[in-house]
N, C-alpha and C positions, 0 to 999 in steps of 0.2 A: 496481377502477376501471371505470366504464362506458366501453365502447369509443367512445361519442360524445363523451366529455369530451376536452378538450385538456389538455396538461400544460404549463402556463405558469409560467415563472420570471421574475418581475419583478426587474430589477437597477436599483438607484439608486446611481450612481457619480459623484456631482456633482463630486468632486475630480479627475476624469480626463477632462473634456470635451476633445475633439479627439484623444485617443489612440486607437489601434487595439485592438480586442478580438476575441478568438476564443472561442467556447464549443464544447467538443467532448465527445463521449461515447466509450465504449470497448467494443469487442467483440474480445476476444483481442488479437491483434497489430494490429488495425485501430483507427485513431483517426478518428472521423467528425465532421466539422465541421457543427454544427447551425446556427450563426449567426456572422457576422463583419461587421465594418464599423468605422466611426468613431463614437466615443461622442458623442452630441449635447450641446449646451450645457447642457441640463437634467439630463444624466447618466442619463436613463431609457432602459432597453432592455427589450424583451419577447422572451423566448426561448420558442419553441413547439417543444418536443422532439418532439411527436407528428408534426410536419410531415415529419420524415425517418425517425422510428423510433417507431412506435406501441407503446403499452404497455411502454415501456422502464422497467426498474427497475435502477438501478445508479449508478455514479459519473459525474459530469460534471466538467469542469474549465474554469474561466474563466481566460484569459490576457489580460492587458492589456500592450501594448507601447508604449514610448516610443522611437520610431525602431526600432532593432534589439534593444533591451534589454527583457527581461520585467520589469515593475515590479509585477505582481500575478500570482500563481499560486494559485488558490483551488479546493480540492476541494469539490464540491457533491453531496450525495446526492439523487438523483431518485427520489422514491417513487411518482410518478404523480399527486400532488396539486399544486394550485397553491400557490406560495409566493413570498415576496419577500425580497430580501437588500439591505441598506443598508450602504454604506461611504462615508464622506466623507474619511477621512484619506488624505493623499498617500503615506504610508508605512504601509499598514495592517498591523496585527497582529491576532491572533485576538480580542483584546479590543475592537477597533474595529469589529467586524462585528456588525450587528444582524439577526437572523433573525425573520421574521414568518410564522406558519402553517407553520413548518418545525421541528417539535420534534426530528426525527431529526438535522437539521443542528446544532441547538443542542447536542444530546447528543454528537454526534461532536466538536464543538468542546470541550466540557467534558472528555470522556474523553481527547482529545489533549493537553489542558493538564495533566491529572493524570499522564499517561504522561511527558510532557516534564519535569515537575517532579521525578519520581522519578529518571529517567535523568540529568538534569543534576546533581542532588545526589549521586547515586552516583559520577558521573565526577569531581566536585569532591573527594569523599572519597578516591577512588582516587588522584588526584594528590597529595592531602595525605599519604596513607599512604606513597607513594613518596618523599616529601621527608624522611621521618624514619627513623631506624634503629629496630629493634624494641625497643631498650633505652631509647629516648626516651619520656618520660611522655606526650607528645602522640600517639605512635603508637597506643596502645590506644584513645584517645578517638576518633580518626578511623576506626580500623579497626572499632570497634563500630558506628559510624554507617554505615559502608560496608556491613557485614553486614545492618544493619537495613533499608537501602534495597534490598538484594538480596531480602530476604524480602518487603518491601512490594511490590516489582515482581512477584514470583511470585504473591502473593495477588491483585494486580490482574489478572494474566493469567488466573488461575483464574476470577475474576469475569466477565471478558470471555467466557470459554468458557461459563459458566452463562447469560449473557444470551441467547446463541443468536439474535441478531438481525443484520440486515445491517450496521449501523454498527459493531458490536463485531467482527464477522468482518472487515470492511474494515480496522479499526485493527490487528487481528492480522496481516493481510496486509501492511499498510504497515510495521509493525514488522519483520517478517521480511525484507521487501525491503531493509531497512537493516541486516540481520544482527542483529536484536534479537529472539530467539525468546521462549520462555516463561521463560527464566532469564537473568540478567545474569552471564555467565561470563567468565573471563579467559584460560583455556587455549585455544589455537587449536583443538585437536582437539575439546575439549568443546563449544565454540561451534558448530563445524561439525556435530557429531552432533546437537546440539539443534535447529539450524535445519533440517537435513535431515529430522529426525523430524517437525518442525512441518509442513513442506511435504508430506511423504509421507503422514503418518498423520492429521493434524488439520485440514488446510486445506480449506475449502469451495471447490472448484474452479469451481463455478457463480458464486460471488461473485468469485473471482479473475478470471474471464473478463470481468466488467464493471467491474473495479476500476481499470484503467489501469496495473496492475502485472504483467500477464501475462508479458511478456517478461523483465522484471527478475527475477521470482521463478524462472522456469524457468532463466534464465541463471545465477542464483546457485546453484540446486540442482545444476546440472551442474558449475559451477566448484568447489564444495565437495567433490563426489564425486571429480572428476578430479585436483584439485591438493592436497587435504588428506587426505581419507579413503583414496583410492587403492585401493578394493576393488571390482573390476569385478562380482563376484558380488552384492555389496550393491547396487550401482547397478542391475544387471539386475532384482533382486528389487523394488527401489523403483519402477523403470519399470513393471513389471507391476502392482504395487499401484495406482499412479496411473491407469494405462490402464483398469483394470477399473472405476474410478469414473466414467469419462467417457463421455458420449454421443458419437456419431460425429463431430459437428462439432467438439467440443472435443478429442477424441482426435486428429483429423487435424491440428489446429493445434498441439497439444502435440508430436506426432511430428515435424512439419515443423520446429518451432523447435529440438527436441532434435538432430535430424540436422544442421541448419544450424550450430548452435553447435559440435557435436563436430567437424564437418568444417572449419570456418573459424577457430575460436578455440582449440580444444584439440588442437593439432598434436601428432602422436606417439601419439594415442589412436585410430588408425584401427580397431583391433580392437574398440573399444567400440561404435562405431556399426555396424560390420559384424555385430555379434552381436545387434543389435536385430531383433525379428521384423518381417516385412514387413506383416503384418496385425495387427489388434487382438488381443491375447492373450485366451484363454478362461480361465475359472476352472479 
């Protein structure tokens, strides 16, 4: 994008006139408000991202409040190009949102719906399986479909990895932040290992930094290590792996959040944070 260009997002929210909105972007643990105010009667809002953060590429989020309650929380990918988003419904779902000149957001919407469809069907089959004994004829029907959805989910995750673009990487991050790694697993230890491996070995930390999930993912990574895996050597090794991937700004934020979490939320694990190096590890 040319530095002289502005990054404008036009929002058309005709069903929400009079309500309060905030549009924010993310840089690590920092949430930066780009625009806020009352939605006018015609519902039209112009968001100029470059006014506070030039050449930003990453996620933004629109919040619409009715008094103290959030009635809309919409993730928006900011590519650096102008785009518009239309929503008239008072109770918007992903199907109610129209994107114009925003192919990446359309794609994110589509991929999110595919993901949700697989997970929801898997969970439904999981509940159905638990309702029958293995001797019941219905058990094998639901269990076969449950396994099919597990394989479908894994294939979907492989495709996201192959896509190698921002929205696919963001969706992977969003999944992991909700403890849904590259596989749908049921054993707590298996799930923890899969999620920790996703965060340590496969996550794009530059995308994570602008995703709005920075603290959630780091906190999850620490919690899985300290409460389920409980292997300090594994934790130290992963900490070094991640640190080596990060430039100074990201490393300082990562270290700060790790120390804060270990000191304040993982009581009894003082030796874990005391063992962390004071400076960025070398190869």
